BAKOL-313272 format. One line per 5 residues: number of its first residue (from 1); their letters; for each residue x, y, z of C-alpha. Coordinates in nm, 4 decimals, decimal comma. Layout:
// residues N
NUM	A	X/Y/Z; ... .
***
This chain:
// residues 612
1	MDGTT	-8,7659/10,2167/7,5747; -8,9288/10,1690/7,8810; -9,0946/10,4871/8,1218; -9,3426/10,5814/8,3128; -9,5921/10,8080/8,3436 .
6	NRPGD	-9,4946/11,1196/8,4468; -9,6369/11,4474/8,4028; -9,4774/11,7603/8,4003; -9,5925/11,9437/8,6902; -9,7192/11,6780/8,9519 .
11	GSGSR	-9,5495/11,7766/9,1851; -9,2703/11,4758/9,2289; -8,9334/11,6906/9,2351; -8,7103/11,6095/9,0218; -8,9336/11,3617/8,8150 .
16	RYMPI	-9,1654/11,6859/8,6886; -8,9019/11,6920/8,3964; -8,8484/11,4114/8,1618; -8,4801/11,3494/8,0504; -8,3935/11,5769/7,7380 .
21	ADHGL	-8,2879/11,1845/7,5798; -8,6558/11,0666/7,6583; -8,8256/11,2348/7,3821; -8,9383/11,2003/6,9967; -8,9230/11,4724/6,7448 .
26	IGDLR	-9,2777/11,5371/6,4762; -9,2419/11,8652/6,2640; -9,3826/11,9885/5,9153; -9,1025/12,1572/5,8085; -9,2040/12,4874/5,9592 .
31	SVALV	-9,1656/12,3711/6,3586; -9,1331/12,0704/6,5310; -9,2983/11,9631/6,8785; -9,1104/11,7292/7,1170; -9,2851/11,4047/7,2537 .
36	ATDGT	-9,1776/11,2879/7,5635; -9,1865/10,9062/7,6368; -9,4997/10,9166/7,8480; -9,6746/11,1208/7,5587; -9,6577/11,4419/7,6773 .
41	IDWYC	-9,5699/11,7518/7,4195; -9,3855/11,9404/7,6455; -9,1962/12,1589/7,3652; -9,3808/12,3056/7,0517; -9,3242/12,6765/6,8818 .
46	APCFD	-9,6488/12,7838/6,6670; -9,6225/12,8754/6,3485; -9,2297/12,8768/6,3019; -8,9126/12,7019/6,4977; -8,7946/13,0672/6,6573 .
51	APSVF	-9,1455/13,1647/6,7470; -9,2777/13,1891/7,1184; -9,3037/12,8816/7,2689; -9,7564/12,7118/7,3160; -9,5763/12,4523/7,5020 .
56	AALLD	-9,2730/12,4627/7,7269; -9,3152/12,2683/8,0217; -8,9156/12,1179/7,9326; -8,7994/12,4622/8,0187; -9,0599/12,5317/8,3335 .
61	ADRGG	-9,2843/12,2035/8,4199; -9,5028/12,4470/8,6661; -9,5680/12,7346/8,4154; -9,4349/12,6370/8,0308; -9,7750/12,4636/7,9328 .
66	CFELG	-9,7964/12,0685/7,7859; -10,0310/11,8806/7,5815; -10,0937/11,5427/7,8143; -10,2341/11,2474/7,6208; -10,1844/10,8674/7,7514 .
71	AAVPA	-10,2664/10,6214/7,9612; -10,4719/10,6780/8,3053; -10,3624/10,4472/8,4532; -9,9916/10,3070/8,5369; -9,8397/10,1914/8,2472 .
76	RTKQF	-9,4600/10,0952/8,0608; -9,4228/10,3048/7,7884; -9,2248/10,2323/7,4430; -9,1992/10,5039/7,1661; -9,0589/10,4762/6,8159 .
81	YFPDT	-9,1364/10,5779/6,4109; -9,3073/10,4513/6,1692; -9,1042/10,2754/5,9337; -8,9058/10,5448/5,7302; -9,1049/10,7938/5,8462 .
86	NVLIT	-9,1348/11,1380/6,1227; -9,4602/10,9722/6,2267; -9,3832/10,8918/6,5723; -9,6009/10,6491/6,7843; -9,6220/10,6016/7,1735 .
91	RYFTE	-9,7802/10,2557/7,3339; -9,8449/10,1794/7,6526; -9,8464/9,8620/7,7987; -10,1601/9,8130/8,0576; -10,2627/9,4698/8,2639 .
96	DGVGE	-10,6249/9,5505/8,1017; -10,4744/9,6298/7,7712; -10,2328/9,8030/7,5010; -10,2904/10,1331/7,3414; -10,0943/10,3636/7,1008 .
101	VQDFM	-10,0861/10,7536/7,0826; -9,9737/10,7948/6,7096; -9,8462/11,1884/6,6612; -9,7993/11,3684/6,3283; -9,7797/11,7380/6,1276 .
106	PVSGE	-9,9204/11,7128/5,7972; -9,6398/11,8499/5,5593; -9,8151/12,1601/5,3383; -9,9188/12,0952/5,0233; -10,0253/11,7557/5,0779 .
111	SAEEG	-10,3479/11,8210/5,2238; -10,3578/12,1080/5,4490; -10,4259/12,4425/5,3295; -10,0951/12,6916/5,2680; -10,0601/12,8634/5,6321 .
116	RHRLI	-10,2804/12,5820/5,8298; -10,0383/12,4276/6,0800; -10,1732/12,0887/6,2578; -10,0511/11,8725/6,4887; -10,2572/11,5746/6,5316 .
121	RRVLC	-10,2572/11,2955/6,7726; -10,4368/10,9714/6,7191; -10,5519/10,7419/7,0261; -10,5762/10,3683/6,9295; -10,6775/10,0484/7,1788 .
126	VRGSL	-10,4933/9,7688/7,0122; -10,5851/9,5186/7,2520; -10,8632/9,4518/7,5608; -10,9673/9,7833/7,6737; -10,8151/10,0980/7,8429 .
131	PFRAL	-10,8865/10,4156/8,0004; -10,7343/10,6976/7,8231; -10,6724/11,0919/7,9954; -10,6037/11,4321/7,8101; -10,4897/11,7991/7,9301 .
136	VAPRF	-10,4607/12,0438/7,6621; -10,2449/12,3416/7,8383; -10,1304/12,6114/7,6647; -9,9203/12,9285/7,7632; -9,8112/13,1326/7,4993 .
141	GYAAL	-9,5508/13,4016/7,4304; -9,3506/13,1939/7,5867; -9,6095/13,1817/7,9297; -9,5882/13,5156/7,9470; -9,9430/13,5848/7,7383 .
146	PHTLR	-10,2795/13,5521/7,8732; -10,5135/13,3776/7,6846; -10,8665/13,3247/7,6880; -11,1365/13,0319/7,5670; -11,3813/12,9278/7,3685 .
151	VTGDV	-11,5458/12,6031/7,4081; -11,8419/12,5048/7,1300; -11,9335/12,1180/7,1610; -11,5933/11,9289/7,0272; -11,3907/12,2329/6,9567 .
156	AVFES	-11,2147/12,4149/7,2051; -11,0408/12,8281/7,1032; -10,7389/12,9219/7,2734; -10,7433/13,2931/7,1511; -10,4478/13,4985/7,2874 .
161	DALDL	-10,2945/13,7925/7,1639; -9,9974/13,7061/6,9005; -10,1726/13,3430/6,8223; -10,5172/13,1649/6,8249; -10,5005/12,7890/6,8133 .
166	ALTAT	-10,8568/12,5228/6,7739; -10,8573/12,2227/6,9448; -11,0702/11,9906/6,7617; -11,1634/11,6304/6,9333; -11,3474/11,2875/6,8534 .
171	VPLEH	-11,4254/11,2883/7,2388; -11,6101/11,4914/7,4926; -11,3934/11,8047/7,6390; -11,4232/11,9238/7,9963; -11,2442/12,2914/8,0591 .
176	DGVDV	-11,1690/12,5279/8,3420; -11,1688/12,8635/8,1637; -10,8274/12,8089/8,1005; -10,7424/12,4477/7,9917; -10,8959/12,1591/7,8560 .
181	RSEFK	-10,9135/11,8072/7,9516; -11,0605/11,4922/7,8922; -11,1213/11,1236/8,0118; -11,2308/10,8781/7,8092; -11,2212/10,4673/7,7863 .
186	LAEGE	-11,1395/10,3087/7,4078; -11,1653/9,9329/7,4017; -10,9814/9,7347/7,1288; -11,0263/9,8438/6,7555; -11,1458/10,1944/6,8921 .
191	TAVFA	-10,9907/10,5511/6,8271; -11,0022/10,9029/6,9172; -10,8835/11,1911/6,7317; -10,7180/11,5585/6,9004; -10,6449/11,8098/6,6477 .
196	LDQVG	-10,4620/12,1455/6,7082; -10,4401/12,3894/6,4423; -10,3597/12,7504/6,4175; -10,6207/12,9297/6,3012; -10,7286/13,3346/6,2595 .
201	GELAP	-10,7868/13,5330/5,9408; -10,9206/13,2936/5,6808; -10,7881/13,0112/5,8511; -11,1054/12,8573/6,0726; -11,1732/12,5914/6,3167 .
206	RDCAH	-11,1563/12,2517/6,1276; -11,3003/11,9486/6,2037; -11,0403/11,6230/6,1994; -11,3000/11,3411/6,2324; -11,1713/10,9392/6,2106 .
211	EEAER	-11,1570/10,9578/5,8404; -10,9594/11,2605/5,7703; -10,7009/11,1683/6,0356; -10,6957/10,8899/5,8396; -10,6092/11,0600/5,5347 .
216	EFAAT	-10,3558/11,2770/5,6594; -10,1551/10,9903/5,8357; -10,1422/10,7991/5,4768; -10,0638/11,1301/5,3505; -9,8084/11,2185/5,6172 .
221	VRYWR	-9,6483/10,8442/5,5798; -9,6498/10,8887/5,1957; -9,4436/11,2041/5,2123; -9,2020/11,1070/5,4255; -9,1758/10,7886/5,2178 .
226	DWLSA	-9,1492/10,9190/4,9145; -8,8698/11,1736/5,0205; -8,6244/10,9208/5,1827; -8,6437/10,7187/4,7913; -8,4021/10,9947/4,6771 .
231	SHYRG	-8,1400/10,8075/4,9086; -7,8771/10,6325/4,7794; -7,7142/10,4942/5,1244; -7,7089/10,1241/5,1439; -7,4638/10,0829/5,3733 .
236	RWREM	-7,3689/9,8962/5,6894; -7,6121/10,1329/5,8967; -7,8928/10,2274/5,6784; -8,1372/10,2246/5,9846; -7,9626/10,4817/6,1678 .
241	VHRSA	-7,8236/10,6554/5,8684; -8,1526/10,7217/5,7127; -8,2666/10,8501/6,0839; -8,0343/11,1007/6,1279; -8,1423/11,2071/5,7480 .
246	LTLKL	-8,5237/11,2036/5,8527; -8,4119/11,4032/6,1632; -8,1930/11,6679/5,9385; -8,5009/11,7408/5,7083; -8,7223/11,7954/6,0054 .
251	LTYAP	-8,4877/12,0904/6,1021; -8,5536/12,2446/5,7095; -8,7456/12,5223/5,6943; -8,9215/12,4697/5,3771; -9,0492/12,8672/5,2880 .
256	TGAIV	-8,6524/12,9788/5,2708; -8,4386/12,6600/5,2933; -8,2931/12,7421/5,6133; -8,1716/12,4698/5,8595; -8,1760/12,5538/6,1865 .
261	AAPTT	-7,9026/12,4195/6,4502; -8,1263/12,2507/6,6712; -8,5272/12,2990/6,7347; -8,4953/12,3904/7,1094; -8,3676/12,6714/7,3334 .
266	SLPEE	-8,1718/12,6680/7,6660; -8,1269/12,2701/7,7104; -7,8653/12,2729/7,9700; -7,4894/12,1597/7,8659; -7,4571/12,1249/8,2532 .
271	FGGER	-7,7409/12,1213/8,5133; -7,7500/12,4087/8,7320; -7,4998/12,5730/8,4480; -7,4997/12,8884/8,2656; -7,4430/12,7331/7,9083 .
276	NWDYR	-7,7937/12,7607/7,8315; -7,8464/12,8656/7,4410; -8,1080/12,9341/7,1690; -8,0164/12,7089/6,8673; -8,3340/12,7875/6,6580 .
281	YMWVR	-8,1460/12,9719/6,3945; -7,9646/12,8715/6,0884; -7,5498/12,8762/6,1735; -7,4098/12,9307/5,8208; -7,1502/12,6478/5,9415 .
286	DAAFC	-7,3935/12,3739/6,0639; -7,6028/12,4585/5,7327; -7,3401/12,4274/5,5204; -7,1910/12,1066/5,6510; -7,5915/11,9618/5,6211 .
291	VYAML	-7,5757/12,0376/5,3166; -7,2290/11,7705/5,2401; -7,4290/11,5224/5,4339; -7,7415/11,5620/5,2085; -7,5811/11,5532/4,9226 .
296	RLGFT	-7,3770/11,2577/4,9907; -7,7214/11,0826/5,0318; -7,8376/11,2033/4,7198; -8,0429/11,4585/4,8704; -7,9661/11,7658/4,6339 .
301	EEAEA	-8,3295/11,9655/4,6884; -8,2072/12,0411/5,0077; -7,8847/12,2076/4,8629; -8,0871/12,3966/4,6003; -8,3128/12,5359/4,8959 .
306	FMAFV	-8,0084/12,6380/5,0918; -7,7870/12,7779/4,8165; -8,1093/12,9787/4,7046; -8,0875/13,1473/5,0909; -7,7420/13,2295/5,0240 .
311	SRHIS	-7,8268/13,3415/4,7132; -8,1324/13,6004/4,8868; -7,9801/13,6620/5,2207; -7,6027/13,6917/5,2393; -7,5021/13,9825/5,0491 .
316	PGDGK	-7,1041/13,9967/4,9755; -7,0665/14,3719/5,0180; -7,2957/14,5015/5,2986; -6,9870/14,5781/5,4876; -7,0475/14,4608/5,8750 .
321	PSGPL	-6,7772/14,4470/6,1438; -6,7975/14,0816/6,1282; -6,7657/14,0786/5,7657; -7,0067/14,0514/5,4294; -7,1285/13,7115/5,6484 .
326	QIMYG	-7,2877/13,6817/5,9704; -7,2211/13,3279/6,1517; -7,6032/13,3210/6,1677; -7,9575/13,4477/6,0297; -8,2633/13,3866/6,1266 .
331	IDGRT	-8,4627/13,1714/5,9518; -8,6728/13,4279/5,7311; -8,2977/13,5610/5,6892; -8,3007/13,8432/5,9365; -8,0016/13,9683/6,0756 .
336	DLPER	-8,1164/14,0724/6,4304; -8,1296/13,8049/6,6814; -8,0503/14,0163/6,9620; -8,0650/13,8110/7,2929; -8,2382/13,8150/7,6304 .
341	TLDHL	-8,3256/13,5801/7,9348; -8,6759/13,4949/8,0137; -8,6427/13,4982/8,3968; -8,9939/13,3874/8,4953; -8,9204/13,0576/8,3614 .
346	EGHHG	-8,7127/12,8409/8,6228; -8,5089/12,6144/8,3079; -8,4858/12,2275/8,2638; -8,4313/12,1298/8,5892; -8,3775/12,4782/8,7287 .
351	SYPVR	-8,1094/12,5048/8,4852; -8,1857/12,9063/8,4374; -8,1134/13,1265/8,2377; -8,3763/13,0632/7,9959; -8,2320/13,2571/7,6539 .
356	VGNAA	-8,3993/13,3346/7,3291; -8,2048/13,5214/7,1133; -7,8290/13,4880/7,0243; -7,5531/13,7173/7,1246; -7,3447/13,5297/6,9220 .
361	ADQLQ	-7,4845/13,6459/6,6097; -7,2317/13,9545/6,6341; -6,8841/13,7349/6,6888; -6,6592/13,7255/6,4138; -6,6074/13,3276/6,2998 .
366	LDVYG	-6,3604/13,3422/6,0081; -6,4486/12,9384/5,9682; -6,7653/12,9995/5,8284; -6,6429/13,1236/5,5141; -6,4483/12,8153/5,4476 .
371	ALIDS	-6,7401/12,6348/5,5439; -6,9973/12,8134/5,3161; -6,7446/12,8454/5,0333; -6,7160/12,4579/5,0817; -7,0692/12,3966/4,9982 .
376	IYLYD	-7,0760/12,5623/4,6790; -6,8012/12,3946/4,5501; -6,9663/12,0537/4,6579; -7,3039/12,1602/4,5265; -7,1226/12,2925/4,2141 .
381	KWAEP	-6,9518/11,9492/4,1379; -7,1925/11,7072/4,2396; -7,5071/11,8900/4,1717; -7,5991/12,1968/4,0139; -7,3275/12,4166/3,8477 .
386	ISSEQ	-7,3455/12,7507/3,9754; -7,4743/13,0883/3,8137; -7,2525/13,3430/3,7216; -7,4210/13,5777/3,9800; -7,3297/13,3082/4,2564 .
391	WEHVT	-6,9786/13,3059/4,1056; -6,9542/13,6785/4,1915; -7,0580/13,6106/4,5560; -6,7759/13,3810/4,5595; -6,5244/13,5766/4,4290 .
396	ALVEW	-6,5930/13,8349/4,6527; -6,6100/13,6096/4,9487; -6,2806/13,4856/4,8659; -6,1695/13,8308/4,8578; -6,2528/13,8888/5,1387 .
401	VCANW	-6,1078/13,6373/5,3268; -5,7590/13,7221/5,1454; -5,7530/14,0198/5,3129; -5,8777/13,9988/5,6162; -5,7703/13,5735/5,7255 .
406	DQPDE	-5,4614/13,7362/5,9459; -5,6789/13,8206/6,2457; -5,7892/13,6844/6,5899; -6,1469/13,5616/6,5909; -6,4035/13,3907/6,8640 .
411	GIWET	-6,3894/13,0345/6,6756; -6,5800/12,7812/6,5798; -6,7011/12,7369/6,9600; -6,7656/13,1091/6,9963; -6,6026/13,1139/7,3205 .
416	RGGRK	-6,6565/13,4205/7,4857; -6,3314/13,4911/7,6274; -6,1743/13,6891/7,4154; -6,0447/13,6419/7,0467; -5,7263/13,4004/6,9093 .
421	NFLYS	-5,5173/13,3236/6,6484; -5,7422/13,0018/6,5596; -5,6183/12,7128/6,4095; -5,9128/12,6204/6,2661; -6,0053/12,9640/6,1904 .
426	RLMCW	-5,7224/12,9725/5,9340; -5,7731/12,6250/5,8265; -6,1113/12,6814/5,6939; -6,0043/13,0151/5,5420; -5,7242/12,7901/5,3603 .
431	VAVER	-6,0407/12,5723/5,2753; -6,2429/12,9242/5,1279; -5,9147/13,0253/4,9358; -5,8364/12,6370/4,8183; -6,1996/12,5957/4,6584 .
436	GVRMA	-6,2166/12,8784/4,4865; -5,9231/12,8157/4,3272; -6,0388/12,4678/4,2244; -6,3917/12,5614/4,0839; -6,2202/12,8842/3,9270 .
441	RRRGL	-5,9815/12,6191/3,7745; -6,2143/12,3429/3,6674; -6,4824/12,5690/3,5339; -6,2451/12,8119/3,3421; -6,4233/13,1173/3,5496 .
446	PADLP	-6,2636/13,4414/3,6042; -6,0686/13,4885/3,9421; -5,7432/13,6299/4,0332; -5,5582/13,3126/4,0527; -5,2089/13,4413/4,1198 .
451	HWMSC	-5,3263/13,6557/4,4103; -5,5421/13,3546/4,5133; -5,2859/13,0617/4,5600; -5,0324/13,3083/4,7022; -5,2498/13,3740/4,9574 .
456	RDTIY	-5,3916/13,0346/5,0120; -5,0139/12,9282/5,0378; -4,9440/13,1887/5,3434; -5,2313/13,0756/5,5300; -5,0527/12,6625/5,5237 .
461	RRIMT	-4,7488/12,7511/5,5760; -4,8538/13,0091/5,9042; -5,0779/12,6922/6,0126; -4,7637/12,4614/5,9739; -4,5159/12,6816/6,1689 .
466	DCWSD	-4,7302/12,8937/6,3891; -4,9953/12,6304/6,4891; -4,7688/12,3259/6,5701; -4,6263/12,2921/6,9338; -4,2862/12,0893/6,9163 .
471	ELRAF	-4,3400/12,0082/7,2996; -4,6537/11,8276/7,2126; -4,5800/11,6775/6,8940; -4,8765/11,7690/6,7839; -5,0963/12,0532/6,6314 .
476	VQHEG	-5,2535/12,3561/6,8807; -5,6302/12,4994/6,9367; -5,4004/12,8794/6,8569; -5,0819/12,9991/6,7767; -4,8670/13,0326/7,0564 .
481	GEVLD	-5,0387/12,7904/7,2562; -5,0284/12,4415/7,4475; -5,4083/12,3256/7,4269; -5,5448/12,1011/7,2273; -5,8995/12,1317/7,0254 .
486	AALLM	-6,0886/11,8212/6,8989; -6,1721/12,0994/6,5857; -5,8107/11,9668/6,4924; -6,0234/11,6668/6,3737; -6,1308/11,8557/6,0506 .
491	MPMSK	-5,7358/11,9079/5,9251; -5,7391/11,5768/5,7199; -6,1279/11,5392/5,6549; -6,0665/11,9441/5,4442; -5,7778/11,7659/5,2850 .
496	FIAPK	-5,5188/12,0312/5,4423; -5,2905/11,7567/5,5276; -5,2888/11,4286/5,4336; -5,4683/11,1547/5,6828; -5,1383/10,9628/5,7193 .
501	DPRWL	-4,9198/11,1987/5,7228; -4,6741/11,2075/6,0428; -4,7174/11,5577/6,2007; -5,1326/11,4464/6,2026; -5,0903/11,0968/6,3403 .
506	STLDC	-4,8692/11,2057/6,6277; -5,1591/11,5093/6,6972; -5,4319/11,2323/6,6576; -5,2294/10,9701/6,9107; -5,2129/11,2966/7,1587 .
511	LTREL	-5,5686/11,4099/7,0827; -5,7053/11,0204/7,1992; -5,4558/11,0429/7,4838; -5,5704/11,4061/7,6309; -5,9627/11,4452/7,4780 .
516	VSDSL	-6,1172/11,1207/7,4137; -6,3068/10,9305/7,7106; -6,3867/10,5960/7,5340; -6,4762/10,7234/7,2312; -6,5955/11,0368/7,3413 .
521	VYRYD	-6,4478/11,3647/7,2737; -6,4121/11,6542/7,4822; -6,4428/11,9959/7,2618; -6,1045/12,1204/7,4732; -6,0427/12,1737/7,8225 .
526	PHVSP	-6,1811/12,4929/7,9894; -5,9466/12,4650/8,2396; -5,6390/12,5584/8,0745; -5,8291/12,6799/7,7403; -6,0621/12,9624/7,9272 .
531	DGLHG	-6,3284/13,0308/7,7330; -6,5376/13,3066/7,9673; -6,8198/13,0893/8,0866; -6,8603/12,9109/8,4391; -6,8854/12,5464/8,4726 .
536	EEGTF	-6,8065/12,2282/8,3156; -6,9736/12,0641/7,9929; -6,9713/11,6979/7,8413; -6,8378/11,5536/7,5569; -6,9103/11,7302/7,2214 .
541	SICSF	-7,0759/11,4497/6,9625; -6,9810/11,5721/6,6474; -6,6460/11,5556/6,7697; -6,6986/11,2313/6,8563; -6,8208/11,1234/6,5132 .
546	WYVEA	-6,5199/11,3406/6,3359; -6,2845/11,1398/6,5563; -6,4559/10,8141/6,3855; -6,3707/10,9454/6,0566; -6,0352/11,0910/6,1463 .
551	LTRAG	-5,9377/10,7027/6,2298; -6,0776/10,5705/5,9265; -5,9137/10,8089/5,7063; -5,5911/10,7140/5,9313; -5,6214/10,3596/5,8257 .
556	RLDEA	-5,7284/10,2261/6,1934; -6,0526/10,0638/6,0921; -6,0864/9,8577/6,3793; -6,0550/10,1528/6,6789; -6,2798/10,3412/6,3914 .
561	RLAFE	-6,5269/10,0903/6,3854; -6,5694/10,0217/6,7431; -6,5949/10,4134/6,8161; -6,8691/10,3985/6,5977; -7,0419/10,1529/6,7416 .
566	KMLTY	-7,0147/10,2685/7,0984; -7,1144/10,6371/6,9327; -7,4886/10,4502/6,8206; -7,4995/10,3374/7,2276; -7,5169/10,6703/7,3293 .
571	GNHLG	-7,8400/10,7479/7,0997; -8,1974/10,7711/7,2377; -8,4131/10,5201/7,1967; -8,5348/10,6660/6,8765; -8,1224/10,7003/6,7223 .
576	LYAEE	-8,1694/11,0654/6,8259; -7,8760/11,3295/6,9783; -7,8586/11,5905/7,1636; -7,5163/11,8080/7,1688; -7,3147/11,6580/7,4338 .
581	IGHTG	-7,2561/11,3553/7,6166; -7,2793/11,4150/8,0141; -7,0258/11,2038/8,2272; -7,2913/10,9721/8,3136; -7,3713/10,8446/7,9420 .
586	HQQGN	-7,6899/11,1213/7,9451; -7,7592/11,3527/7,6556; -7,7381/11,7566/7,7599; -7,7809/12,0245/7,5362; -8,0351/12,1442/7,2409 .
591	FPQAF	-8,1956/11,8942/7,1016; -8,1975/11,7078/6,8822; -7,8771/11,8266/6,6757; -7,7908/11,8992/6,3644; -7,3965/11,8861/6,3625 .
596	THLAL	-7,4387/11,5630/6,5634; -7,6382/11,3530/6,3032; -7,4647/11,5025/5,9949; -7,1845/11,3921/6,1741; -7,2745/11,0839/6,2205 .
601	ISAAY	-7,3942/11,0514/5,8140; -7,0350/11,1607/5,7120; -6,8589/10,9324/5,9626; -7,1065/10,6480/5,8574; -7,0056/10,6602/5,5259 .
606	NLDRA	-6,7028/10,6873/5,4897; -6,6506/10,4017/5,7400; -6,8633/10,2152/5,5414; -6,6732/10,2899/5,1918; -6,3304/10,1960/5,3816 .
611	LG	-6,4301/9,8955/5,5091; -6,5653/9,7607/5,1747 .
***
């Protein structure tokens, strides 16, 4: 992708912010960094996903902090991933030469001490000669904590009350007591290396000279290629599917098996709107769907790690108001995620507020029970039989659903406009009970099957009668309403209704007329279904891929394939997707979004199989 030099804080109005889609992602299964197409790292939290930011120019160009590294002269840029890896390369094309920056984070256990988190940036001149410029300007604690700077030779140590980082470089460093700069020129074949390490305690600053950088590069490439080699997918869209799988893996927190919904916070769903949320936590729904996508491709290790997280951190008997499950957890399993605003940050493109934490953690969203039990069912079927203790947890969850499914909740979209009897919540309660029945029968496990089956059938009949509109000839968002919802697309995918049932085909046609815009799908219409928030939003990309899958299952393969190919054009230059697509085709919302990538995998898998 072509780009121009555009550094945060350069005072050029809206150009101070790179578009959300103009970023690549690197990570080490603990945290990630977003690298803009001009080579600037403008988002990085250390040492983990939900830690306070070190670089956050993406949320405030002046105060947030960044790590610039790129050509010191006007340049065109292109960005790509080293094949089959999460090593990102940004290339610079100038009149006098061609250079590149290789960005990666070594995965612990390959060649790094336990607890050391490294961000390595290797600069190369591949043709001619090229001047480069670097600026390392960390702003700790979401740009709220001061820091001191010690520079000794080629090592600069940034120290704050919460975190210490050491920068080592193979080129001379200059500083002003707060930030570090470097200007250097490379001739063809020459390289320079910058490494940013977490230090403190037993971790001392560690040199990262050319030879070590080469070893770390080779080890990181080997790690990602070895991991990806387990994929069973050989279909038509292999490159896009594998990029989505690599992205989902980057969103995994290795110490616990948690999968974050997205690695960013407060990237706006609408510029100037209030729909800015912190997604750096593990939503049960999102993570459970990720397990499905990973199992489809043959990655059982991630599913096993998620099951371990569930067993370790989710207790069926804790008696909370929202039931035994929260809808989300911290990556370490914590349940307290208080939401607050960071008033000193202006937000991306001035889109305030910037939030950390998430108050939706306390909501009642009944669908998460179905998502979780379905993922356990699939794991039991495709990977490893669950243990007797895990089955006890499943039975407790199913019993809770049988006793509590018939109550209003906030629903899958976490609306803040009051609880309703949402169809999707009912649907996934049906899934929870139905999958429990399947597991019990297939494995001969103990369960109160007559009670479960009676409850399952009651939910089914309730949906078919109270969530159907004779006027629309379609299923509707909630009982007693006349509003459509893209979550209905999950009805055939969950095996609730046959994909060619006349009622479903009529609903699909209605959804196409009302919520689909050139393959892009809106979640719902907030004007006729108020969600308690001001402003508009774009189309929701997971729903667009659900639409592809619904068309596929309905046998409308030409439409499905065209819609899928169109959706691929909305991905960024690396094949990454944010949460939503705006009216002009730009990406908006937190980035990249696990939900979107897992839906891409599922749509590609099922469409490819249907096409033969």
